[in-house]
C-alpha positions as CSV (number, residue, x, y, z in Angstrom):
1,X,6.7,-25.8,-6.8
2,X,4.2,-22.9,-5.8
3,X,5.5,-20.5,-3.0
4,X,3.0,-19.4,-0.7
5,X,3.2,-16.7,2.1
6,X,2.2,-17.8,5.7
7,X,1.7,-15.7,8.4
8,X,4.7,-16.2,11.2
9,X,3.6,-14.2,13.8
10,X,1.2,-11.1,14.9
11,X,2.0,-8.3,16.8
12,X,-0.2,-5.1,18.1
13,X,-0.1,-1.7,20.3
14,X,-2.8,0.2,21.4
15,X,-1.9,3.8,22.6
16,X,-2.1,4.1,26.7
17,X,-5.0,6.8,26.5
18,X,-8.3,5.1,26.4
19,X,-11.5,6.8,26.1
20,X,-14.7,5.3,27.0
21,X,-18.0,6.5,25.3
22,X,-18.9,8.3,28.6
23,X,-15.1,10.0,28.4
24,X,-15.6,11.4,25.2
25,X,-19.1,12.6,25.6
26,X,-17.9,14.8,28.2
27,X,-15.0,16.0,26.4
28,X,-17.5,16.7,23.7
29,X,-20.0,18.3,26.2
30,X,-17.2,21.0,26.9
31,X,-17.3,21.9,23.5
32,X,-21.4,21.9,23.1
33,X,-21.6,18.6,21.2
34,X,-23.8,16.5,22.4
35,X,-23.7,12.6,22.5
36,X,-24.2,9.5,24.7
37,X,-22.9,6.0,25.5
38,X,-26.5,4.7,24.4
39,X,-26.5,6.7,21.1
40,X,-23.0,6.0,20.0
41,X,-23.3,1.9,20.4
42,X,-26.7,1.7,19.3
43,X,-25.5,3.0,15.9
44,X,-22.1,1.7,15.9
45,X,-21.4,-0.9,18.5
46,X,-18.4,1.0,19.7
47,X,-18.1,1.6,23.4
48,X,-14.3,2.7,23.9
49,X,-11.1,3.6,21.7
50,X,-7.9,4.6,22.1
51,X,-6.0,8.1,21.0
52,X,-2.5,8.6,20.7
53,X,-0.3,10.7,22.9
54,X,0.7,14.2,21.3
55,X,4.1,12.8,21.2
56,X,3.4,9.4,19.1
57,X,3.1,9.5,15.6
58,X,2.0,6.3,13.3
59,X,5.5,5.5,13.1
60,X,5.5,5.3,17.1
61,X,2.7,2.9,17.0
62,X,3.8,0.6,14.0
63,X,7.3,0.1,15.4
64,X,5.6,-1.4,18.7
65,X,3.4,-3.5,17.0
66,X,6.2,-4.8,14.9
67,X,8.4,-5.6,17.5
68,X,5.7,-7.4,19.1
69,X,5.2,-9.4,15.9
70,X,9.2,-10.1,15.2
71,X,9.0,-11.9,18.9
72,X,5.8,-13.8,18.1
73,X,8.0,-15.0,14.9
74,X,10.8,-15.6,16.5
75,X,13.1,-13.4,13.9
76,X,15.2,-10.4,14.0
77,X,14.5,-7.2,11.8
78,X,17.6,-7.7,10.0
79,X,16.3,-11.0,8.6
80,X,13.5,-9.0,6.8
81,X,13.4,-8.5,3.2
82,X,10.5,-5.9,2.8
83,X,8.5,-3.7,4.9
84,X,5.2,-2.1,4.0
85,X,3.3,0.1,6.0
86,X,-0.4,0.8,5.3
87,X,-1.6,4.3,6.6
88,X,-3.7,7.2,5.7
89,X,-1.9,9.5,8.7
90,X,1.4,9.2,8.4
91,X,4.3,11.2,10.2
92,X,5.1,13.6,7.3
93,X,4.2,13.9,3.8
94,X,7.7,12.2,3.4
95,X,9.6,10.1,3.8
96,X,7.4,7.4,4.5
97,X,6.2,5.8,7.6
98,X,7.7,2.4,6.8
99,X,11.6,3.7,6.3
100,X,10.9,5.5,9.8
101,X,9.8,2.1,11.4
102,X,13.0,0.4,9.6
103,X,15.2,2.9,11.3
104,X,13.7,2.6,14.3
105,X,13.8,-1.5,14.4
106,X,17.7,-0.8,13.9
107,X,17.6,-2.3,10.6
108,X,18.5,-0.9,7.0
109,X,18.6,-2.0,3.4
110,X,15.4,-3.9,2.8
111,X,12.8,-2.0,0.4
112,X,10.0,0.0,2.6
113,X,7.1,1.6,1.8
114,X,3.7,3.1,2.4
115,X,0.3,2.0,1.1
116,X,-2.5,4.6,1.1
117,X,-6.0,2.7,0.7
118,X,-7.3,3.9,3.7
119,X,-9.5,1.3,5.6
120,X,-8.7,-1.0,3.0
121,X,-5.0,-0.4,3.3
122,X,-3.6,-3.7,5.3
123,X,-5.6,-5.7,2.4
124,X,-3.8,-4.1,-0.6
125,X,-0.5,-4.2,1.6
126,X,-0.7,-7.9,2.5
127,X,-1.5,-8.7,-1.2
128,X,1.4,-6.5,-2.0
129,X,3.5,-8.6,0.3
130,X,2.4,-11.8,-1.0
131,X,2.9,-11.2,-4.7
132,X,6.3,-10.1,-3.7
133,X,7.0,-13.1,-1.9
134,X,5.4,-15.6,-5.0
135,X,7.9,-13.9,-7.3
136,X,11.0,-14.4,-5.1
137,X,11.8,-10.8,-4.9
138,X,11.2,-11.4,-0.9
139,X,11.5,-14.2,1.7
140,X,10.3,-12.2,4.9
141,X,7.9,-9.4,5.2
142,X,6.6,-7.3,8.2
143,X,3.1,-5.9,6.8
144,X,1.6,-3.4,9.2
145,X,-1.7,-1.1,9.5
146,X,-1.1,2.0,11.8
147,X,-3.1,4.8,12.2
148,X,-3.5,8.0,14.4
149,X,-7.0,9.1,13.1
150,X,-7.6,11.3,16.2
151,X,-5.4,13.9,14.2
152,X,-8.0,14.4,11.4
153,X,-11.2,14.2,13.2
154,X,-14.1,17.2,13.5
155,X,-14.8,17.2,17.1
156,X,-17.7,19.5,16.5
157,X,-19.5,16.4,13.7
158,X,-20.4,13.8,16.4
159,X,-21.4,11.5,13.5
160,X,-17.7,11.2,12.8
161,X,-15.8,11.9,15.7
162,X,-17.3,9.0,18.0
163,X,-16.0,6.4,15.2
164,X,-12.5,6.4,15.2
165,X,-9.5,5.3,17.3
166,X,-5.8,4.9,17.0
167,X,-3.6,1.7,16.8
168,X,-1.3,-0.5,14.9
169,X,-1.1,-4.2,13.9
170,X,1.3,-6.3,12.4
171,X,2.2,-9.8,10.5
172,X,5.6,-10.9,9.6
173,X,5.2,-13.3,6.3
174,X,7.3,-15.8,5.4
175,X,7.8,-17.8,2.0
176,X,6.9,-21.3,2.3
177,X,5.6,-24.4,0.3
178,X,2.9,-25.1,2.6
179,X,-0.6,-23.0,2.0
180,X,-0.8,-19.6,3.4
181,X,-2.2,-17.1,1.9
182,X,-4.9,-18.7,-0.7
183,X,-6.4,-16.2,-2.6
184,X,-7.0,-12.2,-2.7
185,X,-9.0,-9.7,-4.3
186,X,-8.6,-5.8,-4.8
187,X,-10.8,-3.1,-6.4
188,X,-11.7,0.4,-6.1
189,X,-13.8,2.8,-7.7
190,X,-12.8,6.5,-7.7
191,X,-16.5,8.3,-8.3
192,X,-17.2,7.1,-4.8
193,X,-14.2,9.8,-3.2
194,X,-16.7,12.4,-1.9
195,X,-18.5,10.1,0.6
196,X,-15.7,9.5,2.8
197,X,-12.7,11.7,2.4
198,X,-10.3,14.1,4.0
199,X,-10.5,17.2,1.4
200,X,-7.3,19.2,2.6
201,X,-3.5,19.6,1.8
202,X,-0.3,21.0,2.4
203,X,-0.3,24.0,-0.1
204,X,2.8,26.2,0.1
205,X,3.2,26.2,3.9
206,X,-0.5,26.3,4.9
207,X,-3.4,23.9,4.9
208,X,-5.7,24.2,1.5
209,X,-9.1,23.0,1.8
210,X,-10.4,21.2,5.0
211,X,-8.1,19.0,6.7
212,X,-10.7,16.8,8.6
213,X,-12.4,13.6,7.9
214,X,-15.9,14.1,5.9
215,X,-18.3,11.0,5.5
216,X,-21.8,10.2,4.5
217,X,-23.0,7.6,6.9
218,X,-25.5,6.0,4.8
219,X,-23.8,6.1,1.7
220,X,-21.0,4.2,3.0
221,X,-23.1,1.4,4.4
222,X,-25.1,0.8,1.6
223,X,-21.9,0.7,-0.5
224,X,-20.0,-1.5,2.1
225,X,-22.6,-4.4,2.5
226,X,-22.8,-5.0,-1.1
227,X,-18.8,-5.3,-2.2
228,X,-17.7,-6.8,1.3
229,X,-20.0,-9.9,0.4
230,X,-18.5,-9.6,-3.4
231,X,-15.2,-9.4,-2.6
232,X,-15.1,-12.5,-0.1
233,X,-17.1,-14.6,-2.7
234,X,-14.3,-13.7,-5.1
235,X,-11.4,-14.8,-2.9
236,X,-13.4,-17.7,-2.2
237,X,-14.2,-18.8,-5.8
238,X,-10.0,-18.4,-6.6
239,X,-9.3,-20.6,-3.8
240,X,-12.7,-23.2,-4.6
241,X,-13.8,-22.8,-1.7
242,X,-17.0,-22.0,-0.3
243,X,-19.0,-20.0,2.7
244,X,-18.9,-23.3,5.0
245,X,-14.8,-23.6,4.9
246,X,-14.2,-20.3,6.4
247,X,-13.5,-20.8,10.1
248,X,-13.1,-16.9,11.2
249,X,-14.3,-13.7,9.7
250,X,-12.0,-10.9,10.4
251,X,-13.6,-7.8,8.5
252,X,-12.1,-4.0,9.2
253,X,-13.9,-2.8,12.2
254,X,-16.2,0.2,11.1
255,X,-19.3,-0.7,12.2
256,X,-21.2,-3.4,13.9
257,X,-24.0,-3.3,11.5
258,X,-22.0,-3.7,8.4
259,X,-20.0,-6.9,10.0
260,X,-23.2,-8.3,10.9
261,X,-24.8,-7.9,7.6
262,X,-21.9,-9.1,5.9
263,X,-21.2,-12.5,8.1
264,X,-25.2,-13.1,7.3
265,X,-24.6,-12.7,3.7
266,X,-21.9,-15.4,4.3
267,X,-24.0,-17.4,6.2
268,X,-21.7,-16.9,9.1
269,X,-22.8,-17.0,12.7
270,X,-21.9,-14.2,14.9
271,X,-19.5,-16.1,17.4
272,X,-17.4,-16.7,14.0
273,X,-16.7,-13.2,13.6
274,X,-13.7,-11.4,15.1
275,X,-14.9,-8.5,16.8
276,X,-12.9,-5.9,18.3
277,X,-14.6,-2.4,16.8
278,X,-16.3,-2.3,20.6
279,X,-13.4,-1.4,22.4
280,X,-10.9,0.0,19.4
281,X,-13.1,2.1,17.4
282,X,-12.6,1.8,13.7
283,X,-8.5,2.4,13.7
284,X,-8.8,2.1,9.7
285,X,-6.1,0.2,8.2
286,X,-5.1,-1.1,11.6
287,X,-8.1,-2.5,12.3
288,X,-7.7,-5.9,10.7
289,X,-4.1,-6.8,11.9
290,X,-5.5,-5.8,15.5
291,X,-8.5,-7.8,15.8
292,X,-6.4,-10.6,14.0
293,X,-3.6,-10.5,16.8
294,X,-6.2,-10.4,19.4
295,X,-7.6,-13.1,18.4
296,X,-4.6,-15.3,18.2
297,X,-3.2,-14.4,21.4
298,X,-6.5,-15.2,23.2
299,X,-6.5,-18.1,21.6
300,X,-9.7,-18.4,19.0
301,X,-7.4,-18.4,15.8
302,X,-5.6,-21.6,15.9
303,X,-2.9,-22.7,13.2
304,X,-4.5,-24.9,10.3
305,X,-7.9,-22.9,10.2
306,X,-9.2,-20.9,7.3
307,X,-9.6,-16.8,7.8
308,X,-11.4,-14.4,5.4
309,X,-10.1,-10.6,6.2
310,X,-11.7,-8.0,4.2
311,X,-12.1,-4.4,4.5
312,X,-13.8,-1.2,2.8
313,X,-12.5,2.3,3.1
314,X,-12.4,5.9,1.3
315,X,-11.3,6.1,-2.3
316,X,-13.4,4.1,-2.6
317,X,-11.1,0.8,-2.0
318,X,-12.3,-2.6,-1.2
319,X,-10.5,-6.2,-1.1
320,X,-10.3,-9.4,0.3
321,X,-7.7,-12.0,1.7
322,X,-8.3,-15.9,1.8
323,X,-5.7,-17.5,4.0
324,X,-4.9,-20.7,6.0
325,X,-3.3,-19.4,9.3
């Protein structure tokens, strides 16, 4: 009998501080950087984002999202067999955010580790958890995407600092004999590392290089649209399904134009795409589980529906997960 991994519950958390485009434009103006709501919305579809407080790290956001997912799933933290956190903005170089979340949830013993695939991180983490459940290594897994990208932004570069926000999203996966995750597809190509990166690191007590985000927006857009269609079709083929079988597309929330282009290629109408980028900005590894939880809680996503989750991020990494909710 095949073992599937099904989503038992979802949760998310957004920091209290919310910045509209007008709020951010006013703050940037004080530093001599010009932007506007119209400029940001036209290019990205973003209208607002949330920034973590100075006292909040990725583990804090992740823990709040995890608690909500556990509540939705109706289980306790000590029933977990596995914790995976996807993040590019950990609290520390080490230990992992996952071990910090484990401790904050008041449990111990099960394996806990981080995955770093930037904006594709949640797709990678979900695929790993699914594989471990299928192998029998775990029965219940907590998978989280959590980011504090506000810490690595250059607020003198209006082409990047207006794009990102902070947040966390989580799911509880459980082993089941009923179909859940139907197919996954992962890829990477390191030759594209320079078009989206943070080229700095800790060295002998200081920072070597430039520790803020750098992006070639046009190059990222061109690559993303192509690979997102390819990976979605790869997962559909593995599950012997077609475009028409998808009830909801939940893409990485990077840019509304990328999302619209991908939906068009998959012959999906705009009303079947879960969009949160307008209110959350790009929350990297957190964006897909944040969007998923939003649509679950507002009632759009119902049990039995087929969902396509997909993301593309620095590395370059990309991938998709096709699942029955």
